[in-house]
C-alpha positions as CSV (number, residue, x, y, z in Angstrom):
1,M,15.4,-45.6,-52.8
2,D,15.0,-41.8,-52.9
3,S,11.6,-42.2,-51.2
4,D,13.2,-44.3,-48.4
5,W,15.6,-41.5,-47.7
6,L,12.9,-39.0,-47.8
7,N,10.7,-41.1,-45.5
8,A,13.6,-41.5,-43.1
9,I,14.4,-37.8,-43.1
10,L,10.8,-37.0,-42.6
11,L,10.6,-39.5,-39.7
12,W,13.6,-37.9,-38.1
13,V,12.2,-34.4,-38.5
14,L,8.9,-35.6,-37.0
15,L,10.7,-37.3,-34.1
16,A,12.7,-34.1,-33.5
17,A,9.6,-31.9,-33.6
18,A,7.9,-34.3,-31.2
19,G,10.9,-34.2,-28.9
20,F,10.9,-30.4,-28.9
21,A,7.2,-30.3,-28.2
22,I,7.5,-32.7,-25.3
23,R,10.4,-30.7,-23.9
24,A,8.5,-27.5,-24.3
25,A,5.5,-29.1,-22.6
26,V,7.6,-30.3,-19.6
27,R,9.2,-26.8,-19.3
28,L,5.8,-25.2,-19.4
29,R,4.5,-27.5,-16.7
30,R,7.4,-26.7,-14.5
31,R,6.8,-23.0,-14.9
32,L,3.2,-23.4,-14.1
33,D,4.0,-25.4,-11.0
34,R,6.4,-22.7,-9.8
35,F,3.8,-20.0,-10.6
36,E,1.1,-22.0,-8.7
37,R,3.4,-22.4,-5.6
38,A,4.3,-18.7,-5.7
39,S,0.6,-17.7,-6.0
40,R,-0.4,-20.0,-3.2
41,D,2.4,-18.6,-0.9
42,R,1.2,-15.0,-1.7
43,F,-2.4,-16.0,-1.1
44,E,-1.5,-17.5,2.3
45,A,0.4,-14.3,3.2
46,F,-2.6,-12.2,2.3
47,E,-4.8,-14.4,4.4
48,K,-2.6,-14.0,7.4
49,T,-2.4,-10.3,6.9
50,L,-6.2,-10.1,6.6
51,E,-6.7,-12.1,9.8
52,R,-4.2,-9.8,11.6
53,L,-6.0,-6.7,10.3
54,Q,-9.4,-8.2,11.3
55,W,-8.1,-8.8,14.8
56,E,-6.7,-5.3,15.0
57,V,-10.1,-3.8,13.9
58,E,-12.0,-5.9,16.4
59,T,-9.5,-4.8,19.2
60,A,-9.9,-1.2,18.2
61,A,-13.7,-1.5,18.1
62,G,-13.6,-3.0,21.6
63,T,-11.5,-0.1,22.8
64,C,-13.8,2.4,21.2
65,R,-16.8,0.8,22.9
66,R,-15.0,0.9,26.3
67,I,-14.1,4.6,25.8
68,E,-17.7,5.4,24.8
69,R,-19.0,3.6,28.0
70,A,-16.5,5.5,30.1
71,I,-17.5,8.8,28.5
72,E,-21.2,8.1,29.1
73,A,-20.4,7.2,32.7
74,L,-18.7,10.6,33.4
75,P,-20.8,13.0,35.4
76,T,-22.1,15.9,33.5
77,G,-21.4,19.1,35.4
78,A,-22.8,22.6,34.8
79,P,-21.5,24.2,31.6
80,P,-18.7,26.6,32.2
81,K,-19.6,30.2,32.7
82,P,-18.7,32.4,29.7
83,A,-15.6,34.5,30.0
84,M,-15.9,38.2,31.0
85,N,-17.0,40.2,27.9
86,L,-15.6,43.6,27.1
87,S,-18.4,45.6,28.7
88,R,-17.9,43.7,32.0
89,R,-14.2,44.4,31.8
90,F,-14.9,48.1,31.5
91,Q,-17.4,48.0,34.3
92,A,-14.8,46.2,36.5
93,L,-12.1,48.8,35.7
94,R,-14.6,51.7,36.3
95,L,-15.6,50.2,39.7
96,Y,-11.9,49.8,40.6
97,R,-11.1,53.4,39.7
98,R,-14.0,54.4,42.1
99,G,-12.2,52.6,44.9
100,E,-14.1,49.4,45.0
101,R,-12.2,46.3,46.3
102,P,-11.9,43.2,44.0
103,E,-14.3,41.2,46.2
104,Q,-17.0,43.9,45.9
105,I,-16.4,44.1,42.1
106,A,-16.7,40.3,41.8
107,A,-19.9,40.3,43.8
108,A,-21.4,43.1,41.8
109,L,-20.6,41.5,38.4
110,G,-21.1,37.9,39.3
111,V,-17.6,37.0,38.4
112,P,-15.0,35.0,40.4
113,V,-12.7,37.2,42.6
114,R,-9.5,35.6,41.0
115,E,-10.7,36.7,37.5
116,I,-11.1,40.3,38.8
117,E,-7.7,40.2,40.4
118,L,-6.1,38.9,37.2
119,L,-7.9,41.6,35.2
120,L,-6.6,44.3,37.5
121,K,-3.0,42.9,37.4
122,V,-3.0,42.9,33.6
123,H,-4.4,46.4,33.5
124,Q,-1.7,47.6,35.9
125,I,1.0,46.0,33.8
126,A,-0.4,47.7,30.7
127,V,-0.6,51.1,32.4
128,D,3.0,50.8,33.7
129,A,4.4,49.9,30.3
């Protein structure tokens, strides 16, 4: 009789352990399903972001190509003349002190008349100060 009780208790313990194992397996499967759905959603969001970024890169590349073609199509003019160096400034002021007109100074030094006029105005302001 004692062995019947022990067998019955052992059977109930085994059934309870099997029930807990099944319950744990079901809970684990649900968690895995939730994790899989969340991972799939994140992956789809990453794919959409990647597609959008690829489109933006292609658009930017097209814009760069258009700008490059526009730059290549621009006419290339003569390089700008260098600004008046210090010795030319002194020469211009020396010629002005001798009584030369700005047009004559500009012609002698090969500089635009407006540049000579500006130099003389700045010099006059500095002298007056």
